C-alpha positions as CSV (number, residue, x, y, z in Angstrom):
1,I,39.4,63.3,6.6
2,A,36.7,60.6,6.0
3,D,34.3,59.9,8.8
4,Q,33.8,56.5,10.4
5,A,30.8,55.6,8.3
6,T,32.6,56.5,5.1
7,L,35.6,54.3,6.1
8,E,33.4,51.4,7.0
9,R,31.7,51.7,3.6
10,R,35.0,51.7,1.8
11,V,36.4,48.7,3.6
12,S,33.2,46.8,3.0
13,L,33.4,47.5,-0.7
14,D,37.0,46.4,-0.7
15,L,36.7,43.2,1.3
16,L,33.2,42.1,0.2
17,G,32.5,44.0,-3.0
18,L,29.3,45.1,-1.3
19,P,28.1,48.2,0.5
20,P,27.6,47.8,4.2
21,G,24.2,46.7,5.4
22,V,22.5,47.3,8.7
23,V,24.5,44.5,10.5
24,E,27.9,45.9,9.3
25,M,27.1,49.4,10.4
26,S,25.4,48.6,13.7
27,D,28.5,48.8,15.9
28,S,28.9,52.5,15.6
29,A,25.3,53.2,16.2
30,V,25.1,50.9,19.3
31,D,28.3,52.3,20.7
32,Q,27.1,55.9,20.3
33,K,23.8,55.1,22.0
34,L,25.6,53.5,24.9
35,K,27.8,56.6,25.2
36,Q,24.8,58.9,25.3
37,T,22.6,56.8,27.7
38,T,25.0,54.9,30.0
39,S,27.5,57.1,31.7
40,G,28.9,54.2,33.8
41,L,29.8,52.1,30.7
42,K,32.9,52.9,28.8
43,A,32.3,53.2,25.1
44,A,34.6,51.4,22.7
45,T,37.4,53.4,21.2
46,A,37.4,54.2,17.5
47,D,40.3,51.7,17.0
48,E,38.3,49.0,18.7
49,R,35.2,49.6,16.7
50,W,37.3,49.6,13.5
51,A,39.0,46.3,14.3
52,R,35.7,44.7,15.3
53,H,34.1,45.9,12.0
54,V,37.0,44.5,9.9
55,D,37.0,41.2,11.7
56,R,33.3,40.8,11.2
57,L,33.7,41.4,7.4
58,L,36.5,38.9,7.2
59,E,34.4,36.3,8.9
60,T,31.5,36.5,6.3
61,P,31.3,34.0,3.4
62,Q,31.2,36.9,1.0
63,Y,34.9,37.6,1.7
64,G,36.0,34.3,0.2
65,Q,33.6,34.8,-2.7
66,R,35.0,38.3,-3.4
67,W,38.7,37.5,-3.3
68,G,38.5,33.8,-4.4
69,R,37.2,34.9,-7.8
70,H,40.5,36.7,-8.4
71,W,42.4,33.5,-7.9
72,L,39.9,31.6,-10.0
73,D,40.7,34.0,-12.8
74,V,44.5,33.4,-12.4
75,A,43.8,29.6,-12.3
76,R,41.8,29.9,-15.6
77,W,38.9,28.2,-13.9
78,A,35.8,27.5,-16.1
79,E,32.8,25.3,-16.1
80,S,33.4,24.0,-19.6
81,N,36.4,22.8,-21.6
82,G,36.6,25.6,-24.1
83,Y,37.8,25.0,-27.7
84,Q,35.5,23.5,-30.3
85,H,33.1,21.3,-28.3
86,N,33.1,23.3,-25.1
87,R,31.6,20.5,-23.1
88,D,30.4,21.2,-19.5
89,R,32.6,20.2,-16.6
90,D,30.0,18.9,-14.2
91,H,32.4,18.8,-11.2
92,A,34.3,22.1,-11.7
93,W,32.3,23.7,-9.0
94,R,34.2,21.6,-6.4
95,Y,37.4,23.4,-7.1
96,R,35.6,26.8,-7.0
97,D,34.2,26.0,-3.6
98,Y,37.6,24.8,-2.4
99,V,39.2,28.1,-3.3
100,I,36.4,30.1,-1.6
101,S,36.7,27.9,1.5
102,S,40.5,28.3,1.6
103,F,40.2,32.1,1.6
104,N,37.5,32.1,4.2
105,S,39.5,29.7,6.5
106,D,42.6,31.9,6.1
107,K,44.6,28.9,4.8
108,P,48.4,29.6,4.6
109,F,49.5,30.3,1.1
110,D,52.2,27.7,1.0
111,Q,49.6,25.0,1.9
112,F,47.2,26.5,-0.6
113,V,49.9,26.2,-3.4
114,T,51.0,22.7,-2.3
115,E,47.6,21.2,-2.3
116,Q,46.9,22.5,-5.8
117,L,50.1,21.3,-7.4
118,A,50.5,18.0,-5.5
119,G,47.3,17.3,-3.6
120,D,47.2,13.7,-5.0
121,E,50.7,13.1,-3.6
122,L,50.1,14.3,0.0
123,E,49.6,12.0,2.9
124,P,47.0,11.4,4.2
125,L,45.0,11.5,1.0
126,T,41.9,13.6,1.5
127,D,39.0,14.7,-0.6
128,E,40.0,18.3,-0.2
129,N,43.5,17.6,-1.5
130,L,42.2,15.8,-4.5
131,I,39.7,18.6,-5.2
132,A,42.6,21.1,-5.0
133,T,44.3,19.6,-8.0
134,G,41.4,21.0,-10.0
135,F,44.0,23.8,-10.6
136,L,45.8,21.4,-12.9
137,A,42.7,19.8,-14.4
138,A,41.4,23.3,-15.4
139,A,43.5,23.1,-18.6
140,Q,41.8,23.7,-21.9
141,Y,40.8,20.5,-23.6
142,S,40.4,20.1,-27.3
143,G,38.0,17.2,-27.8
144,N,38.1,17.7,-31.5
145,E,41.8,16.9,-31.7
146,K,42.3,13.4,-33.3
147,N,46.0,13.2,-32.6
148,K,45.9,12.1,-28.9
149,T,49.6,12.8,-28.5
150,L,49.1,16.4,-29.6
151,Q,46.0,16.7,-27.5
152,R,48.0,15.5,-24.4
153,Y,50.8,17.9,-25.2
154,D,48.4,20.9,-25.5
155,I,47.1,20.1,-22.0
156,L,50.7,19.9,-20.6
157,V,51.6,23.3,-22.2
158,D,48.5,24.8,-20.6
159,V,49.3,23.4,-17.2
160,V,52.9,24.6,-17.3
161,N,52.1,28.0,-18.5
162,A,49.3,28.5,-16.0
163,T,51.5,27.3,-13.2
164,G,54.3,29.7,-14.2
165,N,52.0,32.6,-14.4
166,A,50.1,31.9,-11.1
167,M,52.8,30.5,-8.9
168,L,56.0,32.2,-10.2
169,G,54.8,35.4,-11.8
170,L,56.6,34.5,-15.0
171,T,55.5,34.1,-18.6
172,F,56.6,30.7,-20.0
173,E,55.2,31.0,-23.6
174,C,58.5,32.0,-25.3
175,C,60.8,29.5,-23.7
176,Q,58.4,26.8,-24.9
177,C,60.1,27.1,-28.3
178,H,63.4,29.1,-27.9
179,N,65.7,30.9,-25.5
180,H,65.8,34.6,-24.9
181,K,69.1,36.0,-23.7
182,F,67.7,37.9,-20.7
183,D,64.8,35.6,-19.8
184,P,65.2,33.7,-16.5
185,I,63.8,30.4,-17.9
186,S,65.4,28.6,-20.8
187,A,63.8,26.1,-23.2
188,R,65.7,23.3,-21.3
189,D,64.3,24.6,-18.0
190,Y,60.8,24.7,-19.5
191,Y,60.7,21.0,-20.4
192,R,62.3,20.0,-17.1
193,F,59.5,21.9,-15.4
194,Q,57.0,20.1,-17.7
195,G,58.4,16.8,-16.6
196,F,56.9,17.3,-13.1
197,F,53.4,17.0,-14.7
198,A,54.1,14.6,-17.5
199,K,52.6,11.5,-15.7
200,A,49.4,13.2,-14.6
201,Q,46.2,13.0,-16.4
202,P,43.1,15.1,-15.7
203,I,40.2,12.8,-14.9
204,N,37.1,12.6,-12.7
205,V,37.7,10.6,-9.5
206,V,35.2,9.0,-7.2
207,L,35.1,10.6,-3.8
208,P,33.8,8.7,-0.7
């Protein structure tokens, strides 16, 4: 059975991706010292020390950085457009910081999803809700495509496929073109789903 110090190290690596430092490990040492030197003071139980240690890790900024990066991978976040020109996205960091802040503030998942899919439709309209739609605006963008209709369609395909993968746990690539007998989503469903995003256009907006 692992001792307390080993368990604390494991949970620190899991939650923060970092080994515990002096601050994280100090509770056990302080509690042990009190137990040895102050007979009149009841030392914290192992369960209390463990809960206090985990809570302290969850309150650190590194927690959101550690686990937010996994969502950013799912959301195909990048600081450039990809494709031929691969131009920088100067404001992409705002969505990254929004994700990290959402994890650190323990934002409910339903709210997290709603803000990213429809933040520009929520009332009251806030900077945070607009920034959340960076999930949709993270689509790959081919600046070398001369056919603007095709360029626009490529963006919609990316948005729909990413939303299906991230929010529904489904792959939408096949039903973009044809039906599979045992797939839950048909080609007709695919383009109905795409219709939700058809009027949107990824642009930079001016925040107050």
